[in-house]
C-alpha positions as CSV (number, residue, x, y, z in Angstrom):
1,M,150.4,76.7,65.0
2,T,147.4,76.6,67.3
3,K,144.1,76.0,65.5
4,V,141.3,78.4,66.5
5,V,138.0,76.7,67.0
6,T,135.0,78.8,66.1
7,P,131.8,77.8,67.8
8,T,128.9,76.9,65.6
9,L,125.9,79.3,65.5
10,A,123.9,76.6,67.3
11,A,126.5,76.4,70.1
12,Q,126.5,80.2,70.3
13,V,122.7,80.3,70.6
14,R,122.6,77.6,73.2
15,L,125.2,79.4,75.3
16,A,123.4,82.7,74.9
17,V,120.1,81.3,75.9
18,I,121.6,79.6,78.9
19,W,123.2,82.9,80.1
20,R,120.3,85.2,79.1
21,S,117.5,83.0,80.3
22,G,119.4,81.3,83.1
23,S,120.5,84.6,84.5
24,Q,117.0,85.9,84.0
25,I,115.8,83.2,86.4
26,G,118.4,84.3,89.0
27,T,117.6,87.9,88.5
28,Q,113.9,87.3,88.7
29,I,114.3,85.2,91.9
30,V,115.9,88.2,93.5
31,S,113.3,90.6,92.1
32,W,110.4,88.3,93.0
33,C,111.5,87.7,96.6
34,S,111.7,91.4,97.2
35,T,108.5,92.1,95.2
36,L,106.5,89.6,97.2
37,I,107.7,91.0,100.5
38,V,107.0,94.6,99.3
39,I,103.5,93.6,98.1
40,R,102.7,92.3,101.6
41,L,103.9,95.5,103.1
42,L,102.3,98.0,100.7
43,S,98.6,98.3,99.9
44,P,96.5,97.8,96.8
45,H,96.0,101.6,96.8
46,D,99.8,102.1,96.4
47,Y,99.9,99.7,93.4
48,G,96.9,101.4,91.9
49,L,98.7,104.8,92.0
50,F,101.8,103.2,90.6
51,A,99.9,101.7,87.7
52,M,98.4,105.1,86.8
53,A,101.9,106.7,86.6
54,Q,103.2,103.7,84.6
55,V,100.9,104.5,81.7
56,M,102.8,107.7,80.9
57,L,106.1,106.0,81.5
58,V,105.3,103.0,79.3
59,L,104.1,105.3,76.5
60,L,107.3,107.4,76.4
61,N,109.5,104.3,76.8
62,T,108.2,103.0,73.5
63,M,110.1,105.9,71.9
64,N,113.3,105.6,74.0
65,G,115.5,104.5,71.1
66,Y,116.0,100.8,71.7
67,G,114.9,100.4,68.1
68,L,117.7,102.7,67.0
69,A,120.2,100.6,68.9
70,S,118.7,97.4,67.6
71,A,119.3,98.5,64.1
72,L,123.1,98.1,64.8
73,I,122.6,94.4,65.3
74,R,121.9,93.9,61.7
75,E,124.8,96.0,60.4
76,N,127.6,94.2,58.7
77,E,130.3,96.5,60.1
78,V,129.9,99.0,62.9
79,G,132.8,101.5,63.6
80,E,133.5,103.8,66.5
81,E,131.9,106.8,64.7
82,R,128.7,105.0,64.1
83,L,128.5,104.0,67.8
84,R,129.0,107.6,68.8
85,Q,126.4,108.8,66.4
86,T,123.9,106.3,67.8
87,L,124.7,107.5,71.3
88,G,124.1,111.1,70.3
89,M,120.7,110.1,68.8
90,L,119.8,108.3,72.0
91,L,120.8,111.2,74.2
92,L,118.8,113.7,72.2
93,L,115.8,111.5,72.1
94,N,115.7,110.6,75.7
95,C,116.3,114.1,77.1
96,T,113.4,115.2,75.0
97,L,111.2,112.4,76.4
98,G,112.2,113.2,80.0
99,L,111.3,116.8,79.5
100,A,108.0,115.8,77.9
101,Q,107.1,113.6,80.8
102,F,108.0,116.3,83.3
103,L,105.7,118.8,81.6
104,A,102.8,116.4,80.9
105,A,102.7,115.0,84.4
106,P,99.9,117.3,85.7
107,L,97.7,116.3,82.7
108,V,98.1,112.5,83.5
109,A,97.2,113.3,87.2
110,L,94.1,115.1,86.0
111,W,93.0,112.2,83.8
112,F,93.1,109.8,86.8
113,N,92.1,112.5,89.3
114,E,95.1,111.6,91.5
115,P,97.4,114.6,92.2
116,L,100.2,112.4,93.6
117,V,100.7,110.9,90.2
118,A,102.1,114.2,88.9
119,D,104.9,114.2,91.5
120,M,105.8,110.6,90.8
121,L,106.1,111.2,87.1
122,R,108.3,114.3,87.6
123,V,110.8,112.2,89.6
124,Q,110.6,109.3,87.2
125,S,111.6,111.6,84.3
126,L,115.2,111.2,85.5
127,L,115.0,107.6,84.2
128,Y,115.6,108.7,80.7
129,L,119.1,109.9,81.4
130,A,120.2,106.3,81.9
131,I,118.5,104.6,79.0
132,P,121.1,105.5,76.3
133,F,123.8,103.9,78.4
134,C,121.8,100.7,78.5
135,A,120.5,100.5,75.0
136,L,123.8,101.1,73.1
137,P,125.9,98.6,75.1
138,H,123.0,96.1,74.8
139,A,123.2,96.3,71.0
140,I,127.0,96.1,71.0
141,L,127.0,92.9,73.1
142,S,124.1,91.4,71.1
143,R,126.1,91.8,67.9
144,R,128.8,89.7,69.6
145,M,126.3,87.1,70.9
146,D,127.7,87.9,74.3
147,F,124.9,87.6,76.9
148,R,127.1,86.5,79.8
149,R,128.3,90.0,80.9
150,P,124.9,91.6,80.5
151,A,123.5,88.8,82.6
152,Q,126.0,89.5,85.4
153,V,125.2,93.2,85.2
154,R,121.5,92.7,85.4
155,L,121.8,90.4,88.4
156,V,123.8,93.1,90.3
157,A,121.2,95.7,89.2
158,A,118.4,93.5,90.4
159,I,120.1,93.1,93.8
160,M,120.5,96.9,94.1
161,G,116.9,97.5,93.1
162,A,115.6,94.8,95.5
163,G,117.6,96.3,98.4
164,T,116.2,99.7,97.7
165,A,112.6,98.3,97.5
166,L,113.0,96.5,100.8
167,I,114.4,99.5,102.6
168,G,111.6,101.7,101.3
169,A,108.8,99.3,102.2
170,L,110.2,98.6,105.7
171,T,110.8,102.3,106.5
172,G,107.5,103.6,105.3
173,W,108.1,105.1,101.9
174,G,104.8,103.9,100.7
175,V,104.2,104.2,96.9
176,W,107.6,106.0,96.6
177,T,109.2,102.6,97.2
178,L,107.9,101.6,93.7
179,V,109.4,104.8,92.2
180,W,112.9,104.7,93.6
181,A,113.7,101.0,93.3
182,P,113.5,100.9,89.5
183,M,115.5,104.1,89.3
184,V,118.4,102.6,91.3
185,M,118.2,99.4,89.3
186,L,118.4,101.2,85.9
187,A,121.2,103.5,87.0
188,T,123.2,100.5,88.1
189,E,122.5,98.7,84.8
190,A,123.6,101.7,82.8
191,I,127.0,102.0,84.5
192,G,127.6,98.2,84.4
193,M,126.5,97.7,80.8
194,T,128.6,100.6,79.5
195,W,131.6,99.1,81.3
196,A,130.9,95.6,80.1
197,A,130.6,96.6,76.4
198,R,133.4,99.2,76.5
199,A,130.8,101.4,74.9
200,P,131.6,105.0,74.0
201,T,130.6,107.6,76.4
202,R,131.3,110.6,74.2
203,P,128.4,111.1,71.7
204,S,128.6,112.6,68.2
205,F,125.8,114.9,67.0
206,R,126.8,114.8,63.4
207,F,124.5,112.2,61.9
208,A,125.7,112.0,58.3
209,G,125.3,108.5,56.9
210,A,123.2,107.2,59.8
211,G,119.8,107.8,58.2
212,H,119.1,104.1,57.6
213,I,119.6,103.4,61.3
214,A,117.1,106.1,62.1
215,G,114.7,104.7,59.5
216,F,114.8,101.1,60.8
217,G,114.7,102.3,64.4
218,G,111.7,104.6,63.6
219,L,109.7,101.7,62.3
220,M,110.4,99.6,65.4
221,T,109.5,102.6,67.5
222,L,106.2,103.1,65.7
223,T,105.5,99.4,66.3
224,Q,106.2,99.9,70.0
225,L,103.8,102.9,70.1
226,F,101.0,100.7,68.8
227,W,102.1,98.1,71.3
228,F,101.6,100.7,74.0
229,V,98.0,101.3,73.0
230,Q,97.5,97.5,72.9
231,S,99.0,96.8,76.3
232,Q,98.1,99.9,78.3
233,A,94.5,100.5,77.1
234,D,93.1,98.4,80.0
235,I,94.8,100.7,82.6
236,M,93.7,103.8,80.8
237,I,90.1,102.6,80.9
238,A,90.2,100.8,84.2
239,G,91.8,103.8,85.9
240,R,88.6,105.8,85.1
241,V,86.0,103.2,86.0
242,L,87.6,101.3,88.9
243,D,88.6,102.7,92.3
244,T,92.3,102.8,93.1
245,H,92.2,99.8,95.4
246,T,90.4,97.6,92.8
247,L,92.8,98.8,90.1
248,G,95.7,97.7,92.4
249,V,94.1,94.3,92.7
250,Y,93.7,94.0,88.9
251,T,97.3,95.2,88.0
252,T,98.7,92.8,90.6
253,G,96.8,89.9,89.2
254,L,98.0,90.9,85.7
255,F,101.6,91.1,87.0
256,L,101.4,87.5,88.2
257,A,99.7,86.2,85.1
258,Q,102.2,88.0,82.8
259,L,105.4,86.9,84.6
260,L,106.3,84.3,82.0
261,A,105.4,86.4,78.9
262,S,106.9,89.7,80.2
263,K,110.0,88.4,82.0
264,F,111.2,85.1,80.5
265,V,110.2,85.3,76.8
266,P,111.8,88.7,76.1
267,P,115.3,87.6,76.9
268,I,114.9,84.5,74.8
269,N,113.6,86.8,72.0
270,E,116.8,88.9,72.3
271,V,118.9,85.9,71.6
272,A,116.6,84.7,68.8
273,Y,116.6,88.1,67.1
274,A,120.4,88.1,67.0
275,A,120.4,84.5,65.7
276,Y,117.7,85.1,63.1
277,A,119.5,88.1,61.8
278,R,122.5,85.9,60.9
279,Q,120.4,83.3,59.0
280,Q,117.7,85.1,57.3
281,N,116.8,82.7,54.5
282,V,116.3,79.3,56.3
283,G,112.6,79.2,56.4
284,A,110.3,78.6,59.4
285,G,112.6,76.0,61.1
286,P,114.2,78.3,63.7
287,L,110.9,79.9,64.6
288,L,109.2,76.5,65.0
289,A,112.0,75.3,67.2
290,T,111.5,78.4,69.3
291,I,107.8,77.8,69.6
292,R,108.2,74.2,70.5
293,L,110.6,74.9,73.3
294,V,108.9,78.0,74.7
295,M,105.4,76.5,74.7
296,L,106.7,73.3,76.2
297,V,107.3,75.4,79.4
298,A,104.7,78.1,79.0
299,L,101.5,76.0,78.5
300,P,101.9,73.9,81.7
301,A,102.9,77.0,83.6
302,Y,99.7,78.8,82.7
303,A,97.5,75.7,83.2
304,G,99.1,75.3,86.6
305,I,98.5,78.9,87.6
306,A,94.9,78.6,86.6
307,A,94.4,75.4,88.6
308,V,96.2,76.5,91.8
309,A,95.2,80.2,91.8
310,H,93.7,80.3,95.3
311,P,96.5,78.6,97.3
312,L,99.1,80.4,95.1
313,V,97.7,83.9,96.0
314,A,97.3,82.9,99.6
315,V,101.0,81.9,99.8
316,L,102.6,84.6,97.7
317,L,100.5,87.7,98.4
318,G,98.5,87.1,101.6
319,D,94.8,87.5,102.6
320,K,94.4,91.1,101.6
321,W,95.0,90.2,98.0
322,G,92.3,87.5,97.8
323,G,90.6,89.3,95.0
324,V,93.5,88.4,92.7
325,A,92.7,84.6,92.8
326,P,89.5,84.7,90.7
327,L,91.2,86.7,88.0
328,L,94.2,84.4,87.5
329,P,92.5,81.5,85.7
330,I,90.9,83.9,83.2
331,L,94.2,85.8,82.6
332,A,96.2,82.6,82.3
333,I,94.1,81.7,79.1
334,A,94.9,85.1,77.6
335,M,98.6,85.0,78.5
336,S,99.1,81.6,76.9
337,M,98.0,83.2,73.6
338,M,100.1,86.3,74.2
339,T,103.2,84.2,74.8
340,L,102.8,82.6,71.3
341,Q,101.9,86.0,69.7
342,I,105.1,87.8,70.8
343,L,107.3,85.1,69.4
344,F,106.8,86.2,65.8
345,A,108.1,89.7,65.8
346,P,111.9,88.9,66.1
347,A,111.6,86.5,63.1
348,T,110.1,89.1,60.8
349,N,112.2,91.9,62.1
350,A,115.4,90.0,61.6
351,R,114.4,89.4,57.9
352,G,114.4,93.2,57.5
353,V,110.6,93.3,57.3
354,P,109.6,95.3,60.5
355,G,106.4,96.4,58.7
356,V,104.8,93.0,59.5
357,A,105.3,93.5,63.3
358,L,104.0,97.1,62.7
359,K,100.8,95.8,61.1
360,N,100.3,93.3,64.0
361,A,100.8,96.1,66.5
362,M,98.4,98.3,64.6
363,L,95.8,95.6,64.7
364,G,96.4,95.1,68.4
365,S,96.0,98.8,69.1
366,V,92.4,98.5,67.7
367,I,91.4,95.0,68.9
368,M,92.6,95.2,72.5
369,P,91.1,98.7,73.4
370,A,87.8,97.6,71.9
371,A,87.9,94.4,73.9
372,F,88.6,96.3,77.2
373,L,85.9,98.9,76.5
374,I,83.4,96.0,76.1
375,G,84.7,94.2,79.1
376,S,84.6,97.3,81.3
377,L,80.8,97.0,81.3
378,W,81.2,93.9,83.6
379,G,83.7,95.5,85.9
380,L,86.9,93.7,87.2
381,D,86.2,90.3,85.6
382,G,85.2,92.0,82.4
383,F,88.7,93.4,81.9
384,A,90.2,89.9,82.4
385,W,87.8,88.4,79.8
386,G,88.6,91.4,77.5
387,W,92.2,90.0,77.5
388,V,91.0,86.6,76.4
389,G,88.8,87.8,73.6
390,G,91.2,90.3,72.3
391,M,94.2,88.0,72.4
392,A,92.3,85.3,70.6
393,V,91.7,87.6,67.6
394,L,95.1,89.2,67.7
395,T,97.1,86.0,67.9
396,S,95.2,84.5,65.0
397,A,95.9,87.6,62.9
398,T,99.6,87.6,63.9
399,V,100.0,83.9,62.9
400,I,98.5,84.5,59.5
401,L,100.4,87.8,58.7
402,S,103.8,86.7,60.0
403,G,103.5,83.1,58.8
404,R,103.4,84.3,55.2
405,V,106.8,86.1,55.7
406,V,108.6,83.2,57.4
407,G,106.9,80.4,55.5
408,L,105.1,78.9,58.5
409,R,102.3,76.5,57.7
410,M,99.3,76.3,60.1
411,S,99.6,72.5,60.2
412,A,103.2,72.8,61.4
413,L,102.2,75.3,64.1
414,C,99.4,73.0,65.3
415,R,101.8,70.1,65.5
416,A,104.2,72.2,67.5
417,I,101.6,73.2,70.1
418,A,99.3,70.3,70.4
419,P,101.3,67.9,72.6
420,P,102.1,70.3,75.4
421,L,98.6,71.8,75.2
422,V,96.9,68.4,75.7
423,A,99.3,67.4,78.4
424,S,98.8,70.7,80.2
425,L,95.0,70.6,80.1
426,V,94.8,67.0,81.4
427,M,97.3,68.0,84.1
428,A,95.2,71.0,85.2
429,A,92.1,68.9,85.4
430,L,93.7,66.3,87.6
431,I,95.2,69.0,89.8
432,A,91.7,70.6,90.2
433,L,90.3,67.2,91.1
434,T,93.0,66.7,93.7
435,L,92.3,70.1,95.3
436,M,88.7,69.1,95.8
437,H,89.7,66.1,97.8
438,L,92.5,67.7,100.0
439,P,91.5,68.5,103.6
440,A,90.0,72.0,103.8
441,D,92.1,72.9,106.9
442,L,95.4,72.0,105.1
443,P,97.7,75.1,105.2
444,P,97.9,76.9,101.8
445,L,101.7,76.3,101.6
446,A,101.3,72.5,102.1
447,T,98.5,72.5,99.6
448,L,100.6,74.3,97.0
449,A,103.6,72.1,97.6
450,I,101.5,69.0,97.0
451,V,99.7,70.1,93.9
452,V,102.8,71.7,92.3
453,T,104.8,68.5,92.8
454,L,102.0,66.4,91.4
455,G,101.6,68.8,88.5
456,V,105.2,68.5,87.5
457,V,105.1,64.7,87.6
458,L,101.8,64.5,85.8
459,Y,102.9,66.8,83.0
460,A,106.3,65.1,82.4
461,G,104.6,61.7,82.4
462,L,101.8,62.8,80.1
463,L,104.1,64.5,77.6
464,N,106.4,61.5,77.6
465,L,103.4,59.4,76.8
466,I,102.0,61.7,74.1
467,A,105.2,63.0,72.5
468,P,108.4,61.7,73.9
469,S,110.4,63.4,71.2
470,R,109.6,66.8,72.8
471,L,111.3,66.0,76.0
472,K,114.2,64.5,74.1
473,E,114.5,67.7,72.0
474,A,114.6,69.9,75.1
475,L,117.2,67.7,76.8
476,E,119.4,67.7,73.7
477,F,119.3,71.4,73.5
478,A,120.2,71.8,77.1
479,R,123.1,69.3,76.8
480,N,124.1,70.6,73.3
481,R,124.5,67.1,72.0
482,G,125.3,67.0,68.3
483,A,125.4,70.8,68.1
484,A,128.4,70.8,65.9
485,D,126.7,68.5,63.3
486,T,123.1,69.7,63.5
487,P,122.0,72.6,61.3
488,P,121.1,75.7,63.3
489,T,117.6,75.6,61.9
490,T,116.8,72.6,64.1
491,V,118.2,73.8,67.4
492,I,117.5,77.5,67.7
493,P,115.1,78.2,70.5
494,A,113.1,81.2,71.1
495,K,112.3,85.2,70.8
496,T,110.9,89.5,72.7
497,V,109.1,92.6,74.0
498,N,110.7,95.2,76.2
499,E,111.4,93.9,79.7
């Protein structure tokens, strides 16, 4: 009789992270290459218009039902009828949201005094038809800890979206390039995810016995609503006080600064949430392991962005985006705190206490708008510093409130963060000193290549000097050494926000 070998949770988590984060790198390389080309072809005015339309889209997407689908991940047993009920809820909800966006589009355009925004939002209302067929399969596959097939689907979707974006930018679609590319990408993902998960396509609109799913999903949705206020308040305010060109510069700088927090942390959080849900009473060990591994990469990345902002913008975006460079060092400070802050929600949600993340989001919906209102008095730079001040307060509050639930001690958190923080700051200082002594006529690409290479070597060397165990931990996780014998609490990596 053949013995069936069941992978340990640690091994499942490692494989899931490799597929979800590794594929995210591949997907983002495709997206970034096309995005950087498109940024060079389009104007800051186009990106300013797109940012205005995104406010409405982001608001309604907080209610798109991913919270309903996420509730399935925590269920002990999920049958076909429950899946069909969830699909029915998702379809009803998203059709309502699409109609609401279509009808409210003129009001958003009036707020920003840009009539074209209304036309963009009407077309983008079609996006909601695809969301149920992404959210439900995602939950099904997350229950199975299967992140390989979603990774493959997302890569194909990214290629389709990138192709559409390049065609649009090269053939003169202007701002409509930024509208149609995401629509093609989401439609591709919906088809591929439904096929990969073998998810039901026939909904049920009889919801008897599904009330607890709606309740859990409702709390997560409410959390996302407050997250919207927190994350979009700057655009709402900046869209009224900055001209469209300057708003485009600001949002593009924010896009670069948020790449790590918005693109790489969320997929890790997906894996962490599924893993946390399967071991809800193991203390703060898994969360601390996540923080150690994420900040090991995040802190030097942000420090590096701050140090090489000018050559980085020159190489990636071109001369017309020079206004982005002074913003990046300021925003990098804020995003390092944001990266830490968003790691806590999966741990508390997985313990069945979504109210903690809700409280944090409610605080953010007050703190961040206040910070942006104050910052708006100083124009473009003021909004960047608003991020720094607001995130400092919000991150502190999140650590205190969430730490009580998961049993996280402040001393343990400081020990987790201190080594990469010190190594990153020293590295950034040495890079800045190097830049001062490089020839002024050196091409930006050569300058960037030199300082990035130097930064990687310096950081690795400094970290190995300060805390060699951190590098060892990361390598052991990557190689999965001892996974069968090591308790999951010592090897689980990271955590999420919507992508």
